[in-house]
DRENVEX-202280 format. One record per residue (C-alpha): x, z, y; chain. Coordinates in pm, 1 decimal, padded with zeros to 6 digits, always signed. Example, Ala and Ser with C-alpha at 12.3 -4.5 7.8 and 13.67 -1.06 7.14 Angstrom:
% DRENVEX-202280
- xx; zz; yy; kette
- +01230.0; +00780.0; -00450.0; A
- +01367.0; +00714.0; -00106.0; A
% end
This chain:
% DRENVEX-202280
- xx; zz; yy; kette
- -04691.4; -02065.7; -01454.4; A
- -04394.6; -02270.6; -01585.0; A
- -04266.2; -02182.0; -01922.8; A
- -03929.2; -02387.7; -01794.5; A
- -03642.6; -02121.0; -01842.4; A
- -03487.9; -02072.7; -01494.0; A
- -03162.6; -02262.2; -01416.1; A
- -02906.4; -01948.5; -01358.3; A
- -02690.5; -02201.1; -01183.2; A
- -02936.6; -02211.7; -00879.9; A
- -02933.3; -01807.2; -00836.4; A
- -02786.0; -01729.5; -00488.9; A
- -02455.4; -01502.6; -00584.7; A
- -02461.3; -01166.0; -00501.0; A
- -02246.1; -01101.3; -00163.2; A
- -02017.4; -00766.0; -00209.5; A
- -01844.7; -00629.4; +00131.8; A
- -01582.9; -00378.3; +00076.2; A
- -01460.2; -00218.1; +00345.5; A
- -01064.7; -00055.8; +00339.6; A
- -00913.4; +00171.1; +00557.4; A
- -00645.3; +00088.9; +00841.4; A
- -00342.4; +00221.8; +00614.8; A
- -00142.5; +00035.7; +00363.9; A
- -00113.8; +00255.2; +00115.4; A
- -00423.4; +00323.3; +00118.1; A
- -00572.7; -00011.4; +00044.1; A
- -00256.7; -00070.0; -00237.9; A
- -00441.2; +00183.7; -00417.3; A
- -00782.1; +00022.0; -00395.5; A
- -00643.9; -00291.4; -00639.7; A
- -00758.4; -00102.0; -00980.5; A
- -01118.3; -00040.9; -00772.9; A
- -01130.0; -00433.1; -00692.5; A
- -01031.7; -00511.0; -00967.5; A
- -01319.5; -00328.7; -01167.9; A
- -01553.4; -00413.5; -00909.6; A
- -01491.0; -00764.4; -00991.5; A
- -01529.1; -00684.8; -01354.6; A
- -01857.4; -00502.4; -01272.4; A
- -01992.5; -00837.1; -01081.1; A
- -01809.3; -01138.7; -01211.8; A
- -02030.1; -01369.7; -01023.6; A
- -02025.8; -01195.3; -00648.4; A
- -01899.7; -01310.5; -00366.5; A
- -01641.7; -01017.2; -00276.6; A
- -01500.2; -00977.6; +00079.7; A
- -01341.5; -00739.3; +00189.3; A
- -01325.2; -00612.4; +00557.6; A
- -00957.4; -00444.5; +00697.5; A
- -00773.2; -00454.0; +00989.3; A
- -00423.9; -00650.4; +00982.6; A
- -00193.4; -00459.3; +00779.4; A
- -00411.9; -00422.0; +00504.1; A
- -00550.4; -00788.0; +00491.5; A
- -00166.8; -00916.7; +00455.9; A
- -00097.5; -00703.0; +00137.5; A
- -00419.8; -00844.3; -00019.6; A
- -00365.6; -01194.7; +00103.1; A
- -00305.9; -01289.6; -00290.8; A
- -00538.3; -01073.7; -00466.5; A
- -00727.2; -01253.7; -00700.2; A
- -01007.3; -01036.0; -00726.5; A
- -01115.3; -01103.6; -00349.5; A
- -01300.2; -01414.6; -00243.4; A
- -01242.6; -01357.6; +00138.0; A
- -01046.2; -01124.6; +00387.5; A
- -01296.0; -01043.7; +00709.5; A
- -01080.4; -00911.8; +01040.4; A
- -01219.2; -00548.2; +01148.3; A
- -01237.2; -00644.8; +01507.9; A
- -01196.8; -00316.6; +01714.1; A
- -01076.0; -00346.7; +02094.5; A
- -00711.3; -00171.5; +02105.6; A
- -00680.6; +00148.3; +02185.4; A
- -00527.8; +00101.9; +02536.2; A
- -00891.6; -00074.8; +02583.6; A
- -01141.2; +00119.1; +02453.8; A
- -01357.5; +00265.5; +02744.5; A
- -01558.4; +00503.5; +02556.7; A
- -01872.0; +00510.0; +02353.0; A
- -02040.4; +00206.9; +02513.1; A
- -01735.8; -00027.7; +02445.5; A
- -01664.8; +00069.3; +02119.8; A
- -02078.1; +00049.4; +02017.8; A
- -02088.8; -00276.8; +02151.0; A
- -01771.4; -00398.6; +01987.2; A
- -01912.8; -00246.8; +01631.3; A
- -02246.8; -00422.6; +01716.2; A
- -02100.7; -00756.9; +01751.9; A
- -01912.9; -00721.2; +01454.1; A
- -02211.6; -00610.5; +01285.2; A
- -02412.5; -00893.3; +01415.4; A
- -02134.0; -01136.6; +01259.0; A
- -02170.5; -00939.9; +00917.9; A
- -02502.0; -00955.1; +00884.2; A
- -02529.1; -01359.4; +00936.5; A
- -02315.1; -01366.6; +00589.7; A
- -02574.2; -01211.5; +00383.5; A
- -02421.1; -00928.7; +00230.8; A
- -02672.7; -00729.8; -00027.9; A
- -02417.9; -00437.4; -00122.6; A
- -02123.0; -00246.5; +00092.2; A
- -01857.1; -00008.0; -00048.8; A
- -01681.9; +00210.4; +00206.1; A
- -01370.8; +00283.1; +00103.1; A
- -01293.6; +00412.7; +00439.5; A
- -01460.8; +00756.9; +00471.1; A
- -01580.7; +00743.0; +00834.3; A
- -01885.9; +00740.7; +01044.1; A
- -01783.8; +00399.5; +01220.6; A
- -01754.5; +00207.7; +00866.0; A
- -02079.3; +00330.9; +00761.2; A
- -02234.2; +00234.8; +01083.1; A
- -02090.4; -00081.6; +01049.3; A
- -02281.0; -00154.2; +00695.7; A
- -02583.6; +00009.0; +00838.9; A
- -02614.1; -00213.5; +01128.4; A
- -02526.0; -00524.8; +00926.3; A
- -02860.4; -00463.1; +00747.9; A
- -02679.2; -00421.0; +00436.7; A
- -02921.4; -00256.3; +00181.6; A
- -02721.2; -00098.4; -00068.3; A
- -02421.9; +00094.3; +00086.0; A
- -02209.8; +00329.6; -00135.8; A
- -01966.0; +00550.6; +00047.5; A
- -01828.3; +00880.8; +00021.0; A
- -01997.0; +01217.3; +00122.1; A
- -01923.6; +01372.6; +00464.3; A
- -02001.1; +01262.7; +00812.8; A
- -02143.0; +00931.3; +00722.3; A
- -02372.2; +01082.8; +00433.7; A
- -02704.7; +00977.1; +00613.3; A
- -02605.0; +00594.5; +00656.3; A
- -02560.5; +00554.5; +00268.3; A
- -02800.7; +00494.7; -00003.4; A
- -02545.9; +00634.9; -00242.3; A
- -02300.6; +00931.7; -00177.7; A
- -01989.7; +01062.8; -00421.0; A
- -01846.8; +01370.2; -00355.7; A
- -01471.8; +01353.6; -00347.6; A
- -01291.7; +01601.3; -00537.3; A
- -00972.8; +01807.1; -00392.0; A
- -00659.7; +01712.5; -00555.9; A
- -00787.1; +01388.5; -00750.7; A
- -00584.1; +01038.7; -00717.4; A
- -00685.0; +00821.6; -00500.6; A
- -00697.2; +00568.7; -00743.1; A
- -00950.3; +00786.0; -00954.1; A
- -01140.2; +00860.9; -00630.7; A
- -01182.0; +00470.7; -00519.9; A
- -01292.3; +00430.0; -00902.7; A
- -01543.9; +00696.2; -00876.3; A
- -01764.2; +00498.3; -00650.0; A
- -01806.2; +00239.0; -00953.0; A
- -01856.2; +00517.6; -01180.0; A
- -02123.2; +00658.1; -00995.1; A
- -02322.9; +00372.6; -01050.5; A
- -02249.7; +00328.9; -01385.1; A
- -01994.8; +00075.0; -01461.7; A
- -01667.7; +00075.3; -01669.9; A
- -01372.1; +00160.7; -01583.7; A
- -01062.7; -00033.4; -01753.9; A
- -00689.9; +00105.4; -01775.8; A
- -00648.9; +00180.3; -01402.2; A
- -00335.0; -00006.8; -01410.5; A
- -00193.0; -00132.1; -01067.2; A
- -00056.8; -00486.2; -00952.7; A
- +00075.4; -00680.7; -00705.6; A
- +00113.0; -01064.3; -00675.2; A
- +00420.7; -01266.5; -00550.8; A
- +00292.8; -01604.4; -00475.5; A
- +00558.9; -01901.9; -00539.0; A
- +00590.2; -01935.7; -00144.6; A
- +00725.1; -01606.0; -00100.8; A
- +00959.6; -01595.2; -00369.0; A
- +01115.2; -01921.0; -00243.1; A
- +01139.7; -01761.4; +00138.9; A
- +01291.7; -01421.5; +00002.1; A
- +01540.3; -01561.9; -00226.6; A
- +01790.1; -01686.7; -00028.4; A
- +01816.8; -01288.9; +00159.3; A
- +01827.2; -01182.5; -00207.8; A
- +02074.9; -01416.7; -00285.9; A
- +02357.1; -01358.8; -00043.7; A
- +02400.8; -01008.2; -00187.2; A
- +02707.8; -00925.0; -00371.3; A
- +02667.7; -00976.7; -00736.1; A
- +02690.3; -00704.1; -00969.3; A
- +02597.9; -00393.7; -00732.4; A
- +02241.0; -00246.4; -00778.3; A
- +02011.1; -00265.5; -00459.2; A
- +01796.4; +00024.0; -00325.7; A
- +01523.1; -00032.4; -00087.4; A
- +01457.1; +00266.7; +00201.7; A
- +01128.3; +00311.2; +00372.2; A
- +01254.4; +00594.5; +00577.4; A
- +01008.0; +00578.8; +00821.0; A
- +00567.0; +00632.6; +00827.1; A
- +00314.5; +00593.8; +01109.2; A
- +00275.2; +00970.1; +01074.4; A
- +00605.7; +01163.2; +01200.6; A
- +00516.2; +01487.7; +01040.9; A
- +00663.2; +01282.1; +00673.4; A
- +01005.8; +01173.1; +00824.4; A
- +01325.5; +01350.5; +00661.0; A
- +01576.1; +01420.7; +00912.8; A
- +01807.7; +01132.1; +00983.6; A
- +02126.4; +01316.0; +00880.9; A
- +02018.4; +01342.1; +00572.4; A
- +01937.0; +00981.1; +00512.3; A
- +02302.8; +00928.1; +00634.1; A
- +02439.9; +01133.4; +00381.6; A
- +02212.9; +00916.2; +00112.2; A
- +02341.3; +00589.1; +00218.0; A
- +02694.3; +00667.2; +00239.1; A
- +02681.0; +00850.4; -00071.9; A
- +02489.0; +00517.0; -00234.6; A
- +02737.3; +00289.8; -00081.2; A
- +03058.1; +00477.8; -00145.9; A
- +02967.9; +00650.1; -00466.2; A
- +02742.6; +00410.2; -00627.9; A
- +02872.2; +00095.4; -00529.0; A
- +02464.4; +00004.2; -00364.6; A
- +02330.7; -00268.4; -00159.4; A
- +02129.5; -00095.2; +00075.3; A
- +01785.6; -00291.8; +00213.1; A
- +01567.9; -00171.8; +00508.5; A
- +01248.6; -00366.7; +00592.6; A
- +00985.5; -00218.2; +00836.6; A
- +00763.2; -00319.3; +01175.3; A
- +00911.0; -00353.9; +01496.0; A
- +00877.1; +00048.3; +01568.5; A
- +01146.6; +00093.2; +01297.7; A
- +01406.8; -00115.8; +01397.4; A
- +01576.2; +00140.2; +01666.4; A
- +01594.3; +00388.5; +01346.3; A
- +01752.1; +00161.5; +01100.4; A
- +01979.8; +00054.8; +01360.0; A
- +02086.5; +00437.7; +01453.6; A
- +02125.5; +00492.0; +01089.6; A
- +02382.5; +00167.8; +01069.1; A
- +02574.5; +00304.2; +01351.2; A
- +02579.2; +00623.0; +01213.7; A
- +02746.9; +00549.3; +00882.9; A
- +03024.6; +00344.9; +01021.8; A
- +03109.6; -00032.0; +00964.2; A
- +03227.3; +00003.7; +00604.2; A
- +02942.5; +00152.9; +00491.5; A
- +02680.8; -00059.5; +00767.6; A
- +02813.2; -00417.2; +00590.7; A
- +02631.5; -00299.6; +00289.1; A
- +02314.2; -00148.2; +00482.0; A
- +02079.9; -00450.7; +00534.3; A
- +01821.7; -00468.5; +00787.9; A
- +01558.4; -00758.2; +00729.1; A
- +01251.1; -00624.0; +00944.0; A
- +01259.5; -00908.1; +01164.9; A
- +01276.9; -01159.9; +00868.2; A
- +01038.2; -01076.4; +00620.9; A
- +00670.2; -01049.7; +00737.4; A
- +00435.9; -00771.3; +00544.9; A
- +00348.5; -01120.0; +00373.1; A
- +00629.3; -01136.9; +00205.9; A
- +00728.9; -00757.5; +00147.8; A
- +00593.3; -00767.9; -00215.1; A
- +00859.0; -01020.7; -00293.9; A
- +01124.8; -00858.8; -00140.9; A
- +01083.9; -00513.2; -00271.9; A
- +01005.9; -00633.7; -00640.3; A
- +01358.4; -00745.9; -00633.6; A
- +01490.5; -00385.9; -00585.6; A
- +01595.9; -00177.5; -00857.5; A
- +01531.4; +00151.0; -00696.8; A
- +01294.5; +00206.5; -00407.2; A
- +01343.1; +00532.7; -00188.3; A
- +01139.0; +00689.7; +00095.2; A
- +00839.3; +00860.4; +00230.4; A
- +00475.1; +00867.7; +00149.1; A
- +00414.8; +00554.9; +00335.8; A
- +00283.2; +00209.4; +00246.5; A
- +00641.2; +00058.4; +00127.4; A
- +00677.1; +00293.6; -00136.8; A
- +00305.1; +00220.1; -00284.7; A
- +00410.1; -00162.4; -00244.1; A
- +00719.6; -00068.5; -00461.6; A
- +00520.7; +00114.1; -00705.6; A
- +00258.6; -00145.4; -00743.0; A
- +00540.5; -00381.9; -00862.9; A
- +00676.6; -00162.7; -01101.6; A
- +00991.2; -00077.4; -00943.6; A
- +01135.8; +00260.8; -00988.1; A
- +01041.2; +00493.0; -00682.9; A
- +01162.8; +00844.9; -00550.1; A
- +00933.9; +00979.7; -00289.3; A
- +00969.3; +01272.6; -00019.8; A
- +00650.4; +01397.5; -00003.9; A
- +00581.5; +01641.6; +00308.4; A
- +00298.4; +01725.7; +00455.1; A
- +00043.0; +01498.1; +00223.0; A
- -00083.8; +01602.4; -00131.0; A
- +00105.7; +01478.1; -00378.7; A
- -00185.8; +01496.2; -00637.9; A
- -00358.5; +01236.5; -00461.5; A
- -00025.9; +00992.9; -00306.1; A
- +00188.4; +01006.1; -00572.2; A
- +00297.4; +00654.8; -00709.8; A
- +00045.9; +00529.5; -00950.4; A
- +00151.0; +00486.6; -01278.6; A
- +00520.4; +00376.7; -01261.7; A
- +00856.4; +00542.1; -01307.6; A
- +00908.2; +00780.7; -01001.4; A
- +00995.0; +01085.2; -00905.5; A
- +00825.2; +01326.2; -00627.6; A
- +01031.7; +01569.3; -00424.4; A
- +00839.0; +01798.5; -00242.9; A
- +00960.4; +02168.9; -00093.4; A
- +00847.3; +02442.9; -00259.0; A
- +00767.2; +02602.8; +00061.9; A
- +00395.7; +02537.9; +00058.9; A
- +00114.3; +02678.5; +00303.8; A
- -00225.2; +02661.4; +00133.2; A
- -00532.8; +02679.1; +00359.0; A
- -00811.6; +02972.9; +00259.2; A
- -01035.5; +02780.8; +00103.3; A
- -00721.5; +02632.8; -00121.6; A
- -00618.8; +02978.2; -00203.1; A
- -00973.9; +03064.4; -00282.0; A
- -00949.0; +02761.8; -00534.9; A
- -00617.5; +02868.5; -00666.0; A
- -00748.1; +03236.1; -00726.2; A
- -01045.7; +03107.4; -00920.7; A
- -00871.2; +02876.2; -01106.6; A
- -00998.6; +02570.2; -00994.4; A
- -00661.1; +02412.2; -00983.7; A
- -00528.9; +02480.7; -01273.3; A
- -00549.2; +02136.4; -01403.5; A
- -00326.1; +01994.2; -01094.6; A
- +00061.2; +01894.4; -01105.7; A
- +00133.5; +02043.3; -00786.5; A
- -00024.5; +02341.3; -00587.6; A
- -00249.1; +02248.5; -00282.9; A
- -00130.1; +02288.1; +00050.7; A
- +00092.4; +02163.1; +00332.6; A
- +00481.0; +02157.2; +00318.5; A
- +00760.1; +02022.1; +00555.1; A
- +00949.2; +01741.2; +00454.1; A
- +01245.2; +01916.2; +00649.5; A
- +01270.0; +02172.7; +00421.0; A
- +01323.5; +01907.6; +00150.3; A
- +01743.3; +01935.5; +00055.3; A
- +01955.0; +01658.9; +00078.4; A
- +02080.8; +01758.9; -00265.6; A
- +01756.2; +01744.3; -00416.8; A
- +01730.7; +01351.4; -00325.5; A
- +02044.7; +01289.6; -00419.7; A
- +01988.9; +01400.4; -00762.3; A
- +01654.0; +01221.2; -00809.2; A
- +01805.3; +00885.4; -00733.8; A
- +02133.0; +00974.1; -00931.7; A
- +01870.2; +01003.9; -01243.9; A
- +01649.7; +00654.9; -01157.7; A
- +01967.5; +00485.4; -01120.1; A
- +02140.9; +00598.2; -01403.7; A
- +02282.0; +00340.2; -01688.7; A
- +02060.6; +00118.6; -01535.1; A
- +02215.0; -00242.7; -01491.8; A
- +02152.2; -00427.0; -01162.5; A
- +01897.3; -00704.4; -01160.1; A
- +01935.5; -01026.4; -01170.7; A
- +01771.3; -01142.5; -00873.9; A
- +01648.3; -01490.2; -00998.3; A
- +01450.1; -01278.2; -01297.2; A
- +01178.1; -01037.3; -01343.2; A
- +01252.8; -00723.6; -01523.0; A
- +00965.2; -00625.5; -01690.3; A
- +01120.8; -00358.1; -01965.1; A
- +01058.1; -00026.1; -01786.4; A
- +00723.3; +00170.9; -01736.5; A
- +00382.4; +00126.6; -01824.3; A
- +00290.8; -00153.0; -01554.9; A
- +00143.4; -00502.7; -01552.0; A
- +00292.5; -00717.5; -01355.8; A
- +00095.5; -01073.5; -01292.5; A
- +00226.5; -01393.8; -01089.1; A
- -00074.5; -01614.2; -00943.5; A
- +00045.9; -01899.8; -00748.1; A
- -00229.2; -02130.7; -00604.6; A
- -00197.9; -02396.9; -00353.1; A
- -00485.3; -02195.7; -00144.3; A
- -00261.0; -01891.6; -00156.2; A
- +00068.2; -02061.5; -00094.7; A
- -00058.0; -02251.5; +00181.4; A
- -00211.9; -01934.7; +00324.8; A
- +00089.1; -01730.7; +00301.5; A
- +00307.5; -01993.2; +00433.5; A
- +00052.5; -02038.1; +00754.8; A
- +00110.4; -01641.1; +00821.7; A
- +00482.7; -01696.0; +00879.6; A
- +00603.5; -01833.2; +01183.9; A
- +00851.9; -02118.1; +01211.0; A
- +01081.0; -01899.3; +01446.4; A
- +01126.9; -01654.7; +01115.5; A
- +01174.6; -01900.6; +00899.4; A
- +01475.4; -02052.2; +01120.5; A
- +01603.2; -01702.6; +01108.4; A
- +01572.2; -01647.3; +00759.7; A
- +01708.3; -01973.0; +00688.4; A
- +01995.3; -01862.5; +00973.0; A
- +02056.3; -01531.1; +00776.5; A
- +02065.6; -01680.4; +00399.8; A
- +02383.2; -01945.7; +00555.9; A
- +02548.8; -01605.6; +00692.0; A
- +02788.9; -01373.5; +00547.2; A
- +02690.1; -01003.8; +00479.4; A
- +02780.2; -00806.5; +00759.7; A
% end
């Protein structure tokens, strides 16, 4: 037996897979988890497995080595259990070839746990529930606990220390260059407010006539420029809003949905003075960059989904309907530590005046940002910029040439 010390550089790197949810907001709230995972495993290869949107918002995350696409068949082509299982098995076979030794399942579903099991990953950490039999370590989710802390509980269960749990986002130079012309064309000296009107869940929506009143007030009384950006399904709602407020107000309302891909959304939102929206991914994107946020909460639990550690105001109806179990928890004092009572509320019950007052409070005495600088003076957030050649190349290749041409045209045209 040799006494020669083993060369540590020859040891194979541990390979870790993190399975994210399909929702952008959930994934953005996982950034503190990813950073602490990297601190716990500094030499490991860490890959994320996610669908399109979450992959885009983590494109520049420095704590991740690779991004794996969750290739599920589109809903309209899913043909029952046999087709779904065949797709899952094919994905698992490919993952098995990559030799992962550990999987963290942020997606609390049976399909995510089955994927890790079929891929032969020996250590599978996730949340207790329907997937429990497929996990090697099960962590209980506590009701009313913020999603950031819930994710971090997966690491706490293994005894890993947690840092300050701040959130972050990253804007590579390529994104800043593409977004610059869109922001530079806005009138100088006017505050810029980003609105996130819509969610994939229609129950979160605030009535359209109240958004109309808010936009008119922002433009006519507060002298603001309003920015809209979303997916293809959001454009019709944006058009309806601009038509409803009339041409004079609409000239200060700018919809850049067709010009800004999701990969560049952080560069756009981080240039805003304020974000106002329903509980959706773009609101969490704004808060991760330290942009002040007013969020209109409907049926979701603000204890779990409120903006994380940034200057924010959460507006929720006082009409909350708890379930029987939630009533029992409240009766025995198990919810006394929570900021908001458990239960479901309706966004339509939130009066316009509450939102206007909150927006006014966050805009009060706040000078407009210089679009060429970053304001790091407010809040307790930490903002970091990483711009490696690899990241810049990946971001640039994700933007179609046609979008780049439309951006150049928009930058050259006067505001409408």
